[in-house]
C-alpha positions, 0 to 999 in steps of 0.5 A, a space after each residue: 404310065 408313060 413318060 414326056 420330057 419337055 425342053 423349055 428353051 429360054 436362057 442358056 447361061 450354064 450347061 443343062 443339069 439332069 432333072 428327073 422330077 417328072 419321072 422320079 419313080 420311073 428312074 428310081 426303078 432302074 438299076 442305074 442313073 446316068 449323070 449328064 454333063 454336056 454331051 458327055 455321060 457316064 453309065 455305072 451300076 453294080 448289081 450284087 444280087 445273084 439269081 437262082 439259074 441253072 444257066 447263070 451268068 457266071 464264068 462258066 455254065 452250071 447245072 444242077 446235080 441231076 442235070 449235068 451239061 454235056 459238051 457238044 461242040 469245040 470249034 476255034 477255042 470255043 466250048 459249047 455245052 448243052 444244058 437239059 432243060 424242060 419246057 416251062 408254062 406261061 411263055 406266050 410271046 406277042 410282038 412286044 415280046 415276053 413280059 413278067 415279073 422279074 421274079 418269074 424270070 429269075 426262076 430256073 432256066 426261065 429266061 434261057 429257055 425262051 432265048 434258045 427257043 427263039 434260036 430254034 424258031 429262026 432259020 439258021 441263015 438268020 444268025 449263024 456267023 451273023 451280027 445281033 444287037 443287044 441292049 435294054 433300058 437299064 432296069 433291074 435284072 438287065 446286066 445278069 440277063 445280058 450275060 446269059 443271052 451273050 453266052 446262048 448266042 455264042 452257043 448257037 454259032 452267032 458270030 458277033 454281038 453288039 452291046 450297049 455300054 452297061 447293057 444300055 440301049 433304048 428301044 429305038 436306039 437298037 433298031 437304029 443300030 441294027 439298021 446302020 450296022 446291017 445286023 441280022 437282029 437284036 434283043 431288047 431287054 425292057 418292059 416298056 413303060 412297065 415299072 421296074 425293080 425286083 418286085 416289078 416287071 422285066 421283058 425281052 423282045 426280038 427285032 429283025 434285020 430292018 429294026 422292027 419287031 418280029 412278026 407273029 409268025 416268029 413269035 408263035 414259033 418261039 411260043 411252040 418251041 417253049 413247049 418242047 424245048 429240051 436243051 439249052 446251048 451255051 458257050 463256056 465263056 467268062 462273063 463280059 466286061 460291059 463297062 468298057 468300049 471295045 471288042 472282046 474275042 472268044 475264038 470264033 465269037 466276039 462281043 463289041 461294047 458300043 456307045 449307047 447314044 452315038 448311032 441313034 444321035 446320028 440318026 436324029 442329025 439326019 432327021 432334023 435340020 439342025 442348021 435350019 433351027 439355028 437360023 430360026 433361033 438366031 433371028 433378032 425376033 426370036 423370043 422362046 420355043 418349047 421342044 417336046 420329046 415324047 418319051 414313052 419307049 424304055 429309056 428314050 427319056 435318057 437319050 433325050 437328055 443327051 440329045 438336049 445337052 448336044 443341042 445346048 452346044 449348038 444353040 449356045 447364047 441364043 436362049 435365056 433359059 434352058 431346062 429339061 423338066 
């Protein structure tokens, strides 16, 4: 089920309003709906559900009574715990990552196993003291998953994680941030066009330093390591507040919450010549134009809305109507 947003430009007299008529089912499946006004936006949601994890997104990693954690390292104030685990079947990974029902990912250690298996599959120099990016499409379970990923990254000696505000970063935005910030790679929490929600789908994949999905040589290693995994390395740090932009430090590890659209919008400004477009729409014989943004990637529909609001200010007064549909 793909989505395409058509922005019809005919008269601009009032700021564009958020319209999800063509994508209501998809957007209702998300855990949040952004409110857009001009190019200012806010992402806000609260998820009250708790998932039955052994590795949880709580202030400190917990474990079952039969599988106690062991402190394996303590460096510069960062305590690392080792959580015993066992292989879980069905974690075969492709270039589009791992996609399952939400309830599957909420099973004991399911996501944690896969994340640890990924770190076990990468050369140490690809992530140790390095920079990784984390974001997703806002669907159900993303917030809990983000906390788990952050803590396991810290437990595996990652130096810093860049996270989109409220865990939000579209698939192309993650790639743009990876390239601009020269990150070692990034996690994308998304099941793409698959429906979201407690009864539907969730997914995770890893992109490399060039922004492209991890190749089969890596995804095959991840799957192999899911079949032999025995421990999860996780930092004993509190949940990170992803609702506020800024940097939080935990010893040698830091988390920076970044604007989920800014870097991608900057890239779009470099791709498209907006000055040339302005000269076109300023011509007296110009009447109308339809801009269509293909929005098949996760959350890209919302990014298009942000960009359309920005375009409103560039082309104000040149159109008789403007409506995202």
